[in-house]
C-alpha positions as CSV (number, residue, x, y, z in Angstrom):
1,M,-36.2,7.9,8.6
2,T,-34.4,5.9,6.1
3,K,-30.7,5.7,6.5
4,R,-28.8,7.9,4.0
5,L,-26.1,5.9,2.2
6,N,-22.6,7.3,1.5
7,C,-21.1,6.9,-2.1
8,W,-19.0,4.0,-1.1
9,E,-22.0,2.0,0.3
10,F,-24.4,3.0,-2.6
11,K,-21.7,2.0,-5.2
12,S,-20.3,-1.0,-3.1
13,C,-16.8,0.1,-4.5
14,G,-14.9,-1.3,-1.5
15,R,-12.5,1.5,-1.2
16,E,-13.5,2.6,2.3
17,P,-10.9,1.9,5.0
18,G,-10.9,-1.9,5.5
19,G,-12.8,-2.3,2.4
20,A,-12.5,-5.3,-0.1
21,K,-10.5,-3.3,-2.7
22,A,-8.7,-0.8,-0.4
23,N,-5.4,-2.6,-0.5
24,E,-5.6,-3.1,-4.2
25,L,-6.9,0.4,-5.4
26,G,-6.3,2.4,-2.2
27,V,-8.6,4.2,0.1
28,C,-11.0,6.7,-1.6
29,P,-10.4,10.4,-0.4
30,A,-14.2,10.7,0.0
31,T,-14.3,8.1,2.8
32,T,-11.6,9.9,4.8
33,E,-12.1,13.7,3.9
34,I,-13.8,15.1,7.1
35,K,-13.9,18.7,5.7
36,F,-17.5,18.0,4.4
37,H,-18.7,15.7,7.0
38,G,-22.5,16.1,7.5
39,V,-23.0,17.8,4.1
40,N,-26.1,16.2,2.5
41,K,-26.4,14.2,5.8
42,G,-23.2,12.1,4.9
43,S,-20.1,10.7,6.7
44,S,-16.8,12.2,5.8
45,S,-17.4,13.3,2.2
46,G,-19.8,10.5,1.5
47,R,-22.6,12.4,0.2
48,F,-20.5,15.4,-1.4
49,C,-18.1,13.1,-3.2
50,W,-18.2,15.0,-6.5
51,S,-16.3,17.9,-4.6
52,V,-13.4,15.7,-3.7
53,A,-10.5,15.3,-6.1
54,G,-9.1,11.9,-6.6
55,T,-12.2,9.7,-6.1
56,F,-12.2,6.5,-8.2
57,C,-15.3,6.1,-10.3
58,K,-15.9,4.1,-13.7
59,G,-12.6,2.4,-13.1
60,E,-10.3,5.4,-13.0
61,V,-9.1,8.1,-10.7
62,Q,-11.2,11.3,-11.2
63,G,-9.4,14.7,-11.2
64,S,-10.7,18.1,-9.9
65,F,-14.4,19.0,-9.5
66,A,-14.1,20.8,-12.9
67,K,-12.8,17.8,-14.7
68,K,-15.1,15.3,-13.2
69,F,-18.4,17.2,-12.8
70,T,-19.8,16.1,-16.2
71,S,-19.6,12.4,-15.3
72,C,-20.8,13.3,-11.7
73,I,-24.0,14.9,-12.9
74,E,-24.8,11.7,-14.7
75,C,-24.1,9.5,-11.7
76,S,-26.8,7.4,-10.3
77,F,-25.6,8.2,-6.7
78,M,-25.7,12.0,-7.2
79,K,-29.1,11.6,-8.6
80,E,-30.2,9.7,-5.6
81,V,-28.8,12.3,-3.2
82,T,-30.5,15.1,-5.1
83,K,-33.8,13.2,-4.7
84,E,-33.4,12.3,-1.1
85,E,-32.2,15.9,0.0
86,G,-34.8,17.7,-2.0
87,R,-34.5,21.5,-1.4
88,S,-31.9,21.0,1.1
89,F,-29.5,19.3,-1.5
90,K,-26.0,20.9,-1.6
91,L,-24.3,20.7,-4.9
92,L,-21.5,23.4,-4.7
93,L,-19.2,24.7,-2.0
94,K,-21.0,28.0,-2.3
95,D,-24.2,26.2,-1.3
96,L,-22.8,25.5,2.1
97,E,-23.7,27.6,5.1
98,R,-20.2,27.8,6.4
99,K,-17.1,28.6,4.5
100,F,-14.6,25.8,3.9
């Protein structure tokens, strides 16, 4: 089975803890938010990043899910996760089996 990449690996953003841009831009909350660990087979929230406020995409901090969803739906990473997960893909919190 092919390793599933997390957003910071796929995008090579360098905002993971210890990453090349973490000191300059800060650590991305998707890399440390463990509430969604395992969703779409990701580490921390690395394959559910569209549900995490404060991620840094397209050169700027993104806000809440409602504010950033339009750009996320066009994101090459989200499209890749959708393809890789197929029918098991989790897009929304309501799609999760357990409550958060």
